[in-house]
C-alpha positions in Angstrom: 6.0 -19.1 -9.8 8.1 -16.2 -8.7 10.7 -17.0 -6.1 11.3 -15.0 -3.0 14.8 -13.9 -4.0 15.2 -11.0 -6.4 15.9 -12.1 -9.9 15.5 -9.0 -12.1 15.5 -5.3 -12.2 11.7 -5.1 -12.4 9.5 -4.7 -9.4 5.7 -4.8 -9.2 4.4 -3.1 -6.1 1.0 -4.6 -5.1 -1.5 -3.3 -2.5 -4.9 -2.0 -1.9 -5.9 1.7 -1.9 -4.7 3.2 1.4 -1.9 0.6 2.0 0.8 3.2 1.7 2.1 2.3 -1.8 2.1 5.9 -3.0 3.9 7.3 0.0 6.6 4.7 -0.3 6.9 5.2 -4.0 7.2 9.0 -3.8 9.9 8.8 -1.1 11.9 6.3 -3.1 11.5 8.4 -6.3 12.6 11.6 -4.5 15.8 9.9 -3.3 16.8 7.5 -6.1 15.3 8.7 -9.4 18.7 8.5 -11.0 18.9 4.7 -10.3 15.2 3.8 -10.6 12.7 4.4 -13.4 9.1 5.0 -12.3 6.7 4.7 -15.3 3.6 6.9 -15.2 0.2 5.4 -15.6 -2.5 7.1 -17.8 -5.9 7.3 -16.1 -9.3 8.6 -16.7 -10.0 9.2 -13.1 -10.0 12.7 -11.6 -6.9 13.7 -9.6 -7.2 13.8 -5.9 -6.2 17.0 -4.2 -2.7 15.9 -3.4 -2.2 14.6 -7.0 -2.4 17.9 -8.9 1.3 17.6 -10.0 1.4 13.9 -9.9 4.5 11.9 -10.5 2.6 8.6 -10.7 -0.3 9.5 -13.1 -1.2 11.4 -16.2 -4.8 12.3 -16.0 -6.6 12.3 -19.3 -10.2 12.3 -20.7 -11.5 9.0 -22.1 -11.2 10.4 -25.6 -7.5 11.2 -25.0 -6.9 7.9 -23.4 -8.2 6.1 -26.5 -6.0 8.3 -28.8 -2.9 7.6 -26.7 -3.6 3.9 -26.8 -4.0 4.0 -30.6 -0.6 5.7 -31.0 1.3 3.3 -28.8 2.9 0.1 -30.2 2.7 -1.9 -26.9 0.0 -0.9 -24.5 -1.6 -2.4 -21.4 -4.8 -1.3 -19.7 -7.2 -2.2 -17.0 -10.6 -1.0 -15.9 -10.9 -0.9 -12.1 -14.1 0.4 -10.5 -15.1 1.9 -13.9 -11.9 3.8 -14.3 -9.3 3.2 -17.1 -5.6 2.8 -16.3 -3.0 2.3 -19.1 0.7 2.1 -19.6 3.2 2.3 -22.5 4.7 -1.2 -22.2 7.3 -0.7 -24.9 8.8 2.2 -23.0 9.2 0.1 -19.9 10.8 -2.7 -21.9 13.3 -0.2 -23.4 14.3 1.1 -19.9 14.7 -2.4 -18.6 16.9 -3.4 -21.6 19.0 -0.3 -20.8 19.8 -1.8 -17.4 17.9 0.5 -15.1 15.7 -0.7 -12.2 12.0 -0.2 -12.8 9.3 0.0 -10.1 5.7 -0.3 -11.3 3.3 0.8 -8.6 -0.4 0.5 -8.1 -0.9 -2.9 -9.5 -4.3 -3.6 -7.9 -4.3 -6.9 -6.0 -6.4 -8.8 -8.5 -5.3 -12.2 -9.8 -6.3 -11.5 -13.4 -4.5 -8.2 -13.6 -1.4 -9.6 -11.9 -1.3 -12.6 -14.2 -1.5 -10.4 -17.2 1.3 -8.2 -16.0 3.5 -11.2 -15.3 2.9 -12.4 -18.9 3.7 -9.0 -20.4 7.0 -8.9 -18.6 7.7 -12.6 -18.4 11.2 -12.2 -20.0 12.3 -10.1 -17.0 11.1 -12.4 -14.2 9.5 -9.6 -12.2 9.9 -9.3 -8.4 6.6 -9.0 -6.6 6.4 -6.7 -3.5 3.2 -6.7 -1.6 2.3 -3.8 0.8 0.0 -4.7 3.7 -1.4 -2.5 6.4 -4.1 -3.0 9.0 -7.7 -2.2 8.0 -8.2 0.5 10.6 -5.2 2.5 9.3 -6.3 1.9 5.7 -9.8 3.1 6.4 -8.5 6.2 8.1 -6.2 7.1 5.1 -9.0 6.4 2.6 -11.6 8.5 4.5 -9.2 11.4 4.6 -8.7 11.1 0.8 -12.2 10.4 -0.4 -15.4 9.0 0.9 -16.0 7.4 -2.5 -12.9 5.3 -2.0 -13.9 4.3 1.5 -17.1 2.6 0.2 -14.9 0.0 -1.5 -12.9 -1.1 1.5 -15.6 -3.6 2.6 -14.9 -5.7 -0.5 -11.1 -5.5 -0.3 -9.6 -8.1 1.9 -6.0 -8.6 2.8 -6.5 -12.4 2.4 -6.4 -11.7 -1.4 -2.8 -10.8 -1.0 -2.1 -13.9 1.0 -3.6 -15.9 -1.9 -1.4 -14.1 -4.4 1.7 -14.8 -2.4 0.8 -18.5 -2.3 0.3 -18.5 -6.1 3.0 -16.3 -7.3 5.5 -15.9 -4.4 7.1 -12.5 -3.7 8.0 -10.4 -0.7 5.6 -8.9 1.8 6.1 -5.6 3.7 3.7 -4.8 6.5 3.1 -1.0 6.8 3.1 -0.4 10.5 1.8 3.1 10.1 5.2 4.5 10.7 6.8 5.6 7.4 10.5 5.2 8.3 10.7 1.5 9.1 8.3 0.6 6.4 10.2 2.7 3.9 13.6 1.3 4.9 12.3 -2.2 4.3 10.8 -1.2 0.9 14.0 0.7 -0.2 16.3 -2.1 1.0 14.3 -4.8 -0.9 14.3 -2.8 -4.2 17.8 -1.5 -4.1 19.3 -4.6 -2.4 
């Protein structure tokens, strides 16, 4: 089980779509990219309008996704809502071994995915950071972004994160809807 106190330079940021993970991630990256490494995730999903020049994702076709996976020595992937997401794990290990902080965002709050990521990075004893927000705010952000995403909200319950905290431990930040206090808590937890 992961303890509450920070034990490593690796952070997994966990939260549902619309919880504010990306906004917090982008702000931290814009201010601290020299201290923190933010690995990109390959995905087969289409970019949203605000993601055309994404710092979080590399958008590829399924065919290119398979080619990239085949040419990578350590690879992790998941399929969420029919969309493939993948990451070059060896690259992340190399950065961690070099002593830099690493923030991996968009770990969907699913016990199987989280368990797998904890095993992949077991040697680094990752810190888990959960982002919660109220359902009304999440639904509003999701509706603005995409009606397709909004159809999923009914099956995503914040109690899942409560269960994950009980099982794996970690730190919870509640997104109040105001970016500054939420970001300050996020930044302070990661940078110490």
